[in-house]
C-alpha positions as CSV (number, residue, x, y, z in Angstrom):
1,X,5.4,-2.5,-1.1
2,X,3.5,-4.2,1.6
3,X,2.3,-7.7,1.4
4,X,3.9,-8.4,-2.0
5,X,1.5,-5.7,-3.4
6,X,-1.6,-7.4,-2.1
7,X,-3.7,-5.4,0.4
8,X,-4.6,-8.6,2.3
9,X,-4.1,-9.4,5.9
10,X,-1.4,-12.0,6.5
11,X,-2.3,-15.3,8.1
12,X,-2.3,-14.8,11.8
13,X,0.8,-16.0,13.7
14,X,1.2,-16.6,17.4
15,X,2.2,-13.8,19.7
16,X,5.9,-13.2,19.2
17,X,6.2,-13.0,23.0
18,X,5.4,-16.7,23.0
19,X,8.8,-17.3,21.4
20,X,10.4,-16.3,24.6
21,X,8.4,-19.0,26.5
22,X,8.9,-21.8,23.9
23,X,12.7,-21.5,23.4
24,X,15.7,-21.6,25.7
25,X,17.2,-18.7,23.8
26,X,15.4,-16.7,21.0
27,X,17.8,-16.0,18.1
28,X,17.2,-12.6,16.4
29,X,18.3,-10.8,13.3
30,X,19.0,-7.2,14.2
31,X,17.7,-4.1,12.3
32,X,20.5,-3.1,9.9
33,X,20.4,-0.2,7.6
34,X,20.3,-1.4,3.9
35,X,20.9,-5.0,5.0
36,X,18.0,-6.6,7.0
37,X,15.5,-6.3,4.1
38,X,13.1,-9.1,3.0
39,X,15.6,-11.1,0.9
40,X,18.2,-11.3,3.7
41,X,15.5,-12.1,6.3
42,X,14.3,-14.9,4.0
43,X,17.8,-16.3,4.0
44,X,18.5,-16.2,7.8
45,X,15.1,-17.8,8.5
46,X,16.3,-20.9,6.5
47,X,19.1,-21.2,9.1
48,X,17.3,-21.2,12.4
49,X,16.8,-17.5,13.0
50,X,13.6,-17.2,15.1
51,X,12.7,-13.5,14.7
52,X,13.7,-10.8,12.3
53,X,13.6,-7.0,12.4
54,X,13.3,-4.6,9.5
55,X,15.9,-1.9,9.1
56,X,15.0,1.3,11.1
57,X,12.3,3.4,9.4
58,X,11.7,7.0,10.2
59,X,8.0,6.9,11.4
60,X,7.1,10.4,10.4
61,X,8.2,9.9,6.7
62,X,6.6,6.4,6.7
63,X,3.2,7.9,7.8
64,X,3.4,11.0,5.4
65,X,4.6,9.3,2.2
66,X,3.3,6.4,0.2
67,X,6.6,6.4,-1.7
68,X,8.5,5.9,1.6
69,X,6.1,3.1,2.6
70,X,6.7,1.3,-0.7
71,X,10.5,1.6,-0.6
72,X,11.0,1.0,3.1
73,X,8.7,-1.9,3.9
74,X,8.3,-5.1,1.9
75,X,7.1,-8.4,3.3
76,X,5.4,-11.6,2.3
77,X,3.5,-14.5,3.9
78,X,6.7,-16.4,4.9
79,X,8.3,-13.3,6.6
80,X,7.2,-13.9,10.2
81,X,7.5,-13.4,13.1
82,X,8.4,-9.9,11.9
83,X,9.2,-6.8,13.9
84,X,9.2,-3.4,12.2
85,X,11.6,-0.9,13.8
86,X,10.7,2.7,13.9
87,X,12.6,5.9,14.8
88,X,10.0,8.2,16.4
89,X,9.8,11.0,19.0
90,X,6.0,11.6,19.0
91,X,3.6,9.1,20.5
92,X,0.8,9.5,17.9
93,X,3.2,9.4,14.9
94,X,4.5,6.0,16.2
95,X,0.9,4.8,16.6
96,X,0.0,5.8,13.1
97,X,3.0,4.0,11.7
98,X,2.1,0.9,13.8
99,X,-1.5,1.0,12.5
100,X,-0.2,0.9,9.0
101,X,2.0,-2.1,9.5
102,X,-0.2,-3.9,11.9
103,X,-2.0,-6.2,9.3
104,X,1.4,-7.3,7.9
105,X,3.7,-7.5,10.9
106,X,3.8,-9.1,14.4
107,X,5.0,-6.0,16.3
108,X,6.9,-2.7,16.3
109,X,10.1,-1.8,18.0
110,X,11.0,1.8,19.0
111,X,14.7,2.6,18.4
112,X,16.2,4.1,21.5
113,X,19.7,3.0,20.7
114,X,21.0,4.5,17.4
115,X,24.0,6.7,18.4
116,X,24.4,8.4,15.0
117,X,24.7,12.2,15.3
118,X,21.9,12.9,12.8
119,X,19.5,10.6,14.7
120,X,20.3,12.2,18.1
121,X,20.2,15.7,16.8
122,X,16.6,15.0,15.5
123,X,15.6,13.6,18.9
124,X,15.5,10.0,17.7
125,X,17.5,6.9,18.6
126,X,19.7,6.9,21.7
127,X,18.6,10.5,22.7
128,X,15.4,8.7,24.0
129,X,17.2,6.9,26.8
130,X,17.3,10.3,28.5
131,X,13.5,10.8,28.1
132,X,12.0,7.8,30.0
133,X,8.5,9.5,30.3
134,X,8.4,10.0,26.5
135,X,9.3,6.4,25.9
136,X,6.5,5.4,28.4
137,X,4.0,7.6,26.6
138,X,4.9,6.2,23.1
139,X,4.7,2.6,24.4
140,X,1.3,3.3,26.1
141,X,-0.1,4.9,23.0
142,X,0.7,1.8,20.8
143,X,-0.7,-0.5,23.6
144,X,-4.0,1.5,23.8
145,X,-4.6,2.1,20.1
146,X,-3.7,-1.2,18.5
147,X,-6.5,-3.7,19.1
148,X,-4.6,-6.8,17.9
149,X,-3.9,-8.6,21.2
150,X,-0.8,-10.5,19.8
151,X,0.9,-7.4,18.5
152,X,4.1,-6.6,20.4
153,X,5.7,-3.3,21.2
154,X,9.4,-3.5,22.2
155,X,12.3,-1.1,22.6
156,X,16.0,-1.3,21.8
157,X,18.3,0.7,24.0
158,X,21.9,1.5,24.8
159,X,23.0,1.8,28.4
160,X,23.9,4.9,30.5
161,X,27.2,5.5,32.2
162,X,25.1,5.3,35.4
163,X,23.4,2.0,35.1
164,X,20.7,3.0,37.7
165,X,19.3,5.3,35.0
166,X,19.0,2.5,32.6
167,X,17.3,0.2,35.1
168,X,14.9,3.1,35.8
169,X,14.2,3.5,32.1
170,X,13.6,-0.2,31.7
171,X,11.3,-0.4,34.7
172,X,9.2,2.6,33.4
173,X,9.0,0.9,30.0
174,X,7.9,-2.3,31.6
175,X,5.2,-0.6,33.7
176,X,3.8,1.0,30.5
177,X,3.3,-2.4,28.8
178,X,6.4,-3.0,26.7
179,X,6.7,-6.6,25.5
180,X,10.5,-7.0,25.8
181,X,13.6,-4.9,25.8
182,X,16.8,-5.3,23.7
183,X,19.9,-4.0,25.4
184,X,23.0,-3.1,23.4
185,X,25.6,-3.3,26.1
186,X,27.5,-0.1,25.3
187,X,26.9,3.5,26.0
188,X,26.3,6.2,23.3
189,X,30.0,7.1,23.1
190,X,31.3,3.5,22.8
191,X,31.8,1.9,19.4
192,X,34.4,-0.9,19.5
193,X,35.0,-1.1,23.3
194,X,34.1,-4.4,25.0
195,X,30.4,-5.0,25.6
196,X,29.2,-4.6,29.1
197,X,27.5,-8.0,29.5
198,X,27.5,-7.4,33.3
199,X,25.2,-4.5,32.7
200,X,22.8,-6.6,30.7
201,X,22.8,-9.1,33.5
202,X,21.8,-6.5,36.1
203,X,19.0,-5.2,33.7
204,X,17.7,-8.8,33.2
205,X,17.7,-9.4,37.0
206,X,15.7,-6.2,37.5
207,X,12.9,-7.1,34.9
208,X,10.1,-9.6,34.8
209,X,9.7,-9.2,31.0
210,X,12.0,-10.8,28.5
211,X,15.4,-9.1,27.9
212,X,17.5,-9.6,24.7
213,X,21.3,-9.1,24.7
214,X,23.0,-7.4,21.8
215,X,26.6,-6.6,21.0
216,X,29.6,-8.6,19.6
217,X,27.9,-11.9,19.1
218,X,29.6,-13.6,16.1
219,X,29.0,-17.3,16.5
220,X,26.4,-19.7,18.0
221,X,28.9,-20.4,20.8
222,X,29.1,-16.6,21.5
223,X,25.3,-16.5,21.6
224,X,25.2,-19.4,24.1
225,X,28.0,-17.8,26.3
226,X,26.2,-14.5,26.4
227,X,23.0,-16.3,27.3
228,X,24.8,-17.9,30.2
229,X,26.6,-14.7,31.3
230,X,23.6,-12.5,31.3
231,X,20.6,-14.7,31.7
232,X,19.1,-12.9,28.6
233,X,16.1,-14.6,27.0
234,X,17.3,-13.9,23.5
235,X,20.3,-12.7,21.5
236,X,20.2,-10.2,18.7
237,X,23.0,-10.3,16.1
238,X,23.9,-7.9,13.3
239,X,27.5,-8.1,11.9
240,X,27.8,-11.8,12.9
241,X,24.9,-12.7,10.7
242,X,26.1,-10.5,7.8
243,X,29.4,-12.5,7.9
244,X,27.7,-15.8,8.3
245,X,23.9,-15.9,7.8
246,X,24.0,-19.6,8.8
247,X,25.6,-18.9,12.3
248,X,22.4,-19.7,14.2
249,X,22.4,-23.2,12.7
250,X,25.8,-23.7,14.2
251,X,28.1,-23.2,11.1
252,X,31.5,-21.6,12.0
253,X,31.7,-20.0,8.5
254,X,29.2,-19.4,5.7
255,X,28.6,-22.8,4.0
256,X,28.5,-22.9,0.2
257,X,24.8,-24.0,0.4
258,X,24.1,-20.7,2.1
259,X,25.8,-18.7,-0.7
260,X,23.8,-20.7,-3.2
261,X,20.6,-20.0,-1.2
262,X,21.4,-16.2,-1.2
263,X,21.9,-16.2,-4.9
264,X,18.5,-17.9,-5.6
265,X,16.7,-15.7,-3.1
266,X,18.3,-12.4,-4.2
267,X,17.5,-13.1,-7.9
268,X,14.0,-14.1,-7.1
269,X,13.4,-10.9,-5.1
270,X,15.1,-8.7,-7.6
271,X,17.7,-7.5,-5.1
272,X,19.6,-4.5,-6.4
273,X,23.1,-5.4,-7.6
274,X,25.0,-3.4,-5.0
275,X,23.1,-5.0,-2.1
276,X,23.4,-8.5,-3.7
277,X,27.2,-8.1,-4.1
278,X,27.8,-6.5,-0.7
279,X,26.1,-9.4,1.1
280,X,28.3,-11.8,-0.8
281,X,31.4,-9.8,0.1
282,X,30.5,-10.1,3.8
283,X,29.6,-13.8,3.5
284,X,32.8,-14.7,1.7
285,X,35.2,-12.6,3.9
286,X,36.4,-15.6,5.9
287,X,36.5,-18.1,3.0
288,X,38.4,-16.2,0.4
289,X,42.1,-15.2,0.0
290,X,43.3,-11.6,-0.2
291,X,43.9,-12.2,-4.0
292,X,40.4,-13.6,-4.5
293,X,38.8,-10.6,-2.6
294,X,40.7,-8.2,-4.9
295,X,39.0,-9.7,-7.9
296,X,35.6,-10.5,-6.4
297,X,35.1,-7.1,-4.7
298,X,35.4,-5.1,-7.9
299,X,33.0,-7.2,-10.0
300,X,30.4,-4.8,-11.4
301,X,27.4,-6.9,-12.7
302,X,25.2,-9.8,-11.6
303,X,26.4,-11.9,-14.5
304,X,30.1,-11.4,-13.6
305,X,29.3,-12.4,-10.0
306,X,27.4,-15.5,-11.1
307,X,30.3,-16.5,-13.5
308,X,32.8,-16.0,-10.7
309,X,30.9,-18.1,-8.2
310,X,30.3,-20.9,-10.8
311,X,34.0,-20.9,-11.9
312,X,35.5,-20.9,-8.4
313,X,32.9,-22.6,-6.2
314,X,30.5,-24.5,-8.5
315,X,27.7,-22.3,-7.2
């Protein structure tokens, strides 16, 4: 449901690109399947997250189906700056999706980094890093057809084995008018191998637009170190924020106040139980014993979770 059900345009916000000029380092919540929805975005914004992405949405389904639009995209007036991430492989389809979200979001991002087999088989995600002309075409179409000057168009990529190809892709995207580029510092085959921060540094040095670093950032100190190592203008975090939604505010582990905030926000938004519970399992991973996890992780209702939190933590 868009705009909390109201078909009204959100209050205008400043160009999200301005964030990169107004902060030493822009702190960003990554697009995460199932997890980076409105309730979680509301939580991390309370703890110094500057910019949030939606989960990846398949643009063709979003354009074709009102049901997909209602289930995939929910926002409200406090949910900004907001970037909607799309999986797309056709320029006009991406444009049509961007037109739909334009009154309610601050920009769109083209996913060129998802390494999952289904996405690559369909021509989405990381398969696009091998099609720089198509990426250029998609960026240009959005640039030319969206008449909101502050609306951003960004891309999120993985790197090639041959970094020259990645630099070439980024330069082509920059020439076509992309607002910024997020670089996950691994190639398509890599999952848990160390992130190539040196590659992100080379890409940053080759660009005149903002570059965001992504990969294995788990604490605010990590974020600062990656900023210094790469020169990146921003850092994007996924699992680190799931484990500790307050990390950008400098907390080493999830504070009880953050857990309390999550309970209030999730109940207010009507978050489905499984999602509500999974977020708490992530947040409490570092602060609970093995025995406590065994009990907490098998709870099966909102009321049993609330009772547990009240009995053990006074939340």
